C-alpha positions in Angstrom: 32.0 -20.4 -1.0 29.6 -22.5 -3.0 28.4 -26.0 -2.6 26.4 -28.0 -5.1 24.4 -29.6 -2.3 23.1 -26.3 -1.0 19.5 -26.0 -2.1 18.5 -22.9 -0.2 21.1 -20.6 1.3 21.6 -16.9 2.0 21.1 -15.7 -1.6 17.5 -14.4 -0.9 15.0 -14.0 1.9 14.0 -17.6 2.4 12.4 -18.9 5.6 14.9 -21.7 6.2 18.1 -23.2 4.8 18.1 -26.5 3.0 21.1 -28.8 2.4 21.0 -32.0 0.4 22.6 -35.0 2.1 21.6 -37.6 -0.6 19.3 -37.9 -3.6 16.5 -38.8 -1.2 17.2 -36.7 1.9 17.9 -33.0 2.7 18.0 -31.2 6.0 16.0 -28.0 6.7 17.5 -25.6 9.3 16.1 -22.5 10.9 16.5 -20.4 14.0 14.2 -17.8 15.7 13.8 -16.2 19.1 12.2 -13.1 20.5 11.0 -11.2 23.6 7.7 -12.0 25.4 4.5 -10.8 23.7 2.0 -12.2 26.3 2.1 -12.0 30.1 1.8 -15.8 30.8 5.3 -17.4 30.6 3.9 -20.9 29.8 1.9 -19.5 26.8 4.9 -17.5 25.7 7.0 -20.7 25.6 4.3 -22.3 23.4 4.1 -19.4 21.1 7.8 -19.1 20.7 8.1 -22.8 19.7 5.2 -22.7 17.3 6.8 -19.7 15.7 10.2 -21.3 15.4 8.8 -24.5 13.9 6.8 -22.6 11.3 9.8 -21.9 9.0 10.3 -25.6 8.5 6.6 -26.2 7.8 6.6 -23.4 5.2 9.3 -25.3 3.2 7.2 -28.4 3.3 9.6 -30.1 5.7 9.2 -32.1 8.9 10.9 -30.7 12.0 12.7 -33.4 13.9 15.0 -31.9 16.6 15.3 -28.6 18.3 17.7 -26.7 20.7 16.5 -24.1 23.2 17.9 -20.5 22.9 17.5 -18.6 26.2 18.4 -15.1 27.2 17.4 -14.5 30.8 17.8 -11.7 33.4 18.7 -14.0 36.3 19.4 -11.1 38.6 16.1 -9.4 38.2 13.6 -12.2 37.4 12.6 -15.3 39.4 13.9 -18.5 37.8 10.4 -19.9 38.1 9.4 -17.8 35.1 12.0 -19.5 33.0 10.8 -22.9 34.2 7.3 -22.1 33.0 8.6 -20.8 29.6 10.6 -24.0 29.0 7.7 -26.2 30.2 5.4 -24.5 27.7 7.9 -24.8 24.9 8.5 -28.5 25.7 4.8 -29.2 25.7 4.5 -27.6 22.2 7.5 -29.6 20.9 5.8 -32.8 22.1 2.7 -31.9 20.3 4.7 -31.4 17.1 6.6 -34.6 17.8 9.9 -32.7 17.8 12.7 -33.9 20.1 14.5 -31.4 22.3 18.2 -32.3 22.2 19.9 -29.4 24.1 20.3 -25.7 24.0 22.2 -22.7 25.3 21.5 -19.9 27.7 23.1 -16.5 28.5 22.4 -13.9 31.0 20.7 -10.9 29.4 18.9 -7.8 30.7 16.0 -8.7 28.4 14.2 -12.0 28.4 14.2 -13.9 25.1 13.3 -17.4 24.0 13.2 -19.5 20.9 14.6 -22.5 19.0 17.1 -23.6 16.5 15.3 -26.3 14.5 16.5 -29.1 12.2 14.1 -31.0 9.9 14.1 -33.2 6.9 12.6 -33.1 3.4 13.1 -34.7 0.0 15.4 -32.6 -2.1 12.9 -32.5 -5.0 9.9 -31.5 -2.8 11.3 -28.3 -1.3 8.8 -25.4 -1.5 10.5 -22.0 -1.9 8.9 -18.7 -1.1 9.1 -17.8 -4.9 7.7 -19.5 -8.0 4.3 -17.9 -8.3 2.7 -18.4 -11.8 0.1 -16.4 -13.5 -3.4 -17.7 -12.6 -2.3 -19.1 -9.2 -4.5 -18.5 -6.2 -3.2 -17.5 -2.7 -4.5 -19.1 0.5 -3.9 -17.7 3.9 -4.4 -20.1 6.8 -4.6 -17.8 9.9 -6.3 -14.5 10.6 -4.3 -11.3 10.9 -4.1 -8.7 13.6 -2.2 -10.3 16.5 0.5 -7.6 16.3 -2.1 -4.9 16.9 -3.7 -6.9 19.7 -0.4 -7.5 21.4 0.4 -3.8 21.2 -2.9 -3.0 22.9 -2.2 -5.6 25.5 1.0 -3.8 26.5 -1.1 -0.7 27.1 -3.8 -2.6 29.0 -6.2 -1.5 26.3 -7.8 -4.8 25.3 -10.1 -7.3 27.0 -8.9 -10.8 28.1 -11.2 -12.6 25.7 -9.6 -10.9 22.7 -6.1 -11.7 24.1 -7.1 -15.3 24.6 -8.3 -15.6 21.0 -5.0 -14.1 19.7 -3.0 -16.3 22.0 -4.7 -19.5 20.9 -4.0 -18.5 17.3 -0.3 -17.9 17.9 0.0 -21.2 19.8 -1.4 -23.2 16.9 1.1 -25.1 14.9 1.2 -24.8 11.1 1.8 -28.5 11.0 -1.6 -29.6 9.7 -1.7 -26.8 7.1 1.8 -27.9 5.9 0.9 -31.5 5.7 -2.2 -30.8 3.7 -0.4 -28.5 1.2 2.2 -31.3 0.6 -0.6 -33.5 -0.8 -1.2 -31.2 -3.7 0.7 -29.0 -6.2 2.1 -25.9 -4.6 4.2 -23.3 -6.4 5.4 -21.2 -3.4 4.8 -20.8 0.3 6.0 -18.6 3.2 4.8 -18.1 6.7 3.5 -14.7 7.6 5.5 -13.2 10.5 7.3 -9.9 11.2 7.0 -8.3 7.7 3.2 -8.6 7.7 1.1 -10.1 5.0 2.1 -7.5 2.4 5.7 -7.7 3.2 5.9 -11.4 2.8 3.8 -11.2 -0.4 6.4 -8.8 -1.8 9.1 -11.3 -1.0 7.2 -13.9 -3.1 7.3 -11.8 -6.3 10.3 -9.6 -5.8 12.4 -9.3 -9.0 9.8 -11.3 -11.0 7.5 -10.5 -13.9 4.2 -11.2 -12.1 1.9 -9.4 -9.8 0.0 -10.5 -6.7 -3.5 -9.0 -6.3 -4.9 -9.2 -2.8 -8.7 -9.1 -2.3 -8.9 -7.2 1.0 -12.5 -8.2 1.6 -11.5 -11.9 1.6 -8.6 -11.6 4.1 -9.3 -13.1 7.5 -8.6 -10.9 10.5 -9.6 -10.6 14.2 -12.5 -8.1 14.3 -11.1 -6.6 17.5 -8.0 -5.5 15.5 -10.2 -3.2 13.5 -11.3 -1.1 16.4 -7.8 -1.1 17.9 -6.3 0.0 14.7 -8.8 2.8 14.3 -7.8 3.9 17.8 -4.2 4.1 16.7 -3.0 1.2 18.8 -0.6 -0.3 16.2 3.0 -1.5 16.6 6.0 0.5 15.3 6.9 -2.4 13.1 3.8 -1.8 11.1 5.1 1.6 9.9 8.5 0.2 9.2 6.9 -2.6 7.1 4.8 0.0 5.2 7.8 2.3 4.5 10.1 -0.5 3.4 7.7 -1.9 0.8 6.1 1.4 -0.3 7.5 1.1 -3.8 6.2 -2.4 -4.4 2.6 -2.0 -3.0 -0.3 -0.3 -4.7 -3.4 0.1 -2.7 -6.8 1.1 -4.1 -8.2 4.3 -2.5 -11.4 2.4 -1.6 -9.5 0.1 0.9 -10.2 1.2 4.4 -7.3 2.6 6.5 -7.8 0.0 9.2 -7.5 -2.7 6.7 -4.2 -1.3 5.4 -2.9 -1.4 8.9 -3.9 -5.0 9.3 -2.3 -6.0 6.1 1.0 -4.5 7.2 0.7 -5.7 10.8 3.7 -7.7 11.9 2.6 -11.1 13.0 4.0 -13.6 15.5 3.5 -17.3 14.6 1.2 -16.3 11.7 -0.3 -18.6 9.1 1.1 -20.0 5.9 0.6 -18.0 2.7 0.3 -20.6 0.0 0.5 -20.0 -3.8 -0.9 -22.8 -5.9 -2.7 -23.5 -9.2 -6.4 -22.4 -9.3 -7.5 -26.0 -10.0 -6.0 -27.2 -6.7 -7.0 -24.3 -4.5 -10.6 -25.3 -3.9 -9.7 -28.8 -2.9 -6.9 -27.7 -0.5 -9.2 -25.1 1.1 -11.9 -27.7 1.6 -9.4 -30.1 3.2 -8.2 -27.4 5.6 -11.8 -26.6 6.7 -12.5 -30.3 7.2 -9.4 -30.5 9.5 -10.4 -27.5 11.6 -8.4 -24.8 9.9 -11.5 -22.7 9.8 -10.0 -19.3 9.0 -8.2 -20.5 5.9 -9.3 -18.5 2.9 -8.4 -17.7 -0.7 -7.3 -14.1 -0.5 -5.8 -13.3 -3.9 -4.4 -14.3 -7.2 -1.3 -14.0 -9.4 -1.6 -11.8 -12.4 0.6 -10.7 -15.3 0.8 -7.1 -14.2 1.7 -4.6 -13.0 4.9 -6.6 -12.9 6.7 -7.0 -9.5 3.9 -5.3 -7.6 1.5 -6.3 -4.9 -1.9 -4.7 -5.6 -4.5 -4.4 -2.8 -8.2 -4.0 -3.9 
């Protein structure tokens, strides 16, 4: 079935669906939920909400309403845990000025939480995850490595200070970064989540005639993730990401092994990866730094070849 009002649907790996209601208004819809990645239920609720809203921010949209999605082991876990998760989630929604309008819960052996989100956008201002042009620059707004840190946390192999740093990063909304990018010319954007930086970069140029070149030395990451990666404390999803995109990614032999792990590391509530003309990149980066998005950095560029490849140098 086709519909002329469907702007973004299921035809490719986009972050959210977009449907035009009028010449001036379209809705953006997304859904996401997952199992806990931190021990504190209140913080988990905040992270899950920040992650769920991120897909709408990546499209350049404004999230307006949300519905809770809850899977809870009511027979084996105290209901107070769920109350803390929902309280954390509600707090983050209030920060984002998103209205909770309902939800649904089921009994499950494994705890899961997230949101379905509805937002709005002008039909002509939708930012897709494709559209990179030769000469564009790439800006990443959050540091990488939270997947590696979360894996170490499960094995009690990381200190609390590092966990707190990663948790604050995951709880941070991509709202401000999205609002700032909407003030300039942007050719493409996606949020960096489960497929890792390189996986999402591949999505941006898949089946195109351009190349993305990543400057590994410019990529922001948690320093603690380096040591943990060198110890072999990496998530299984990292290997799946690497195997899935092996044919699209070319890595210079000079790039350190730990950095390759970090570039493939699956992120939770990661930053935005923004592709925009070179003449606008410096101004957007300065604006982000002024607004406290301190880790934002230009990490690469779009070249004319090798076509359809992501090259790491």
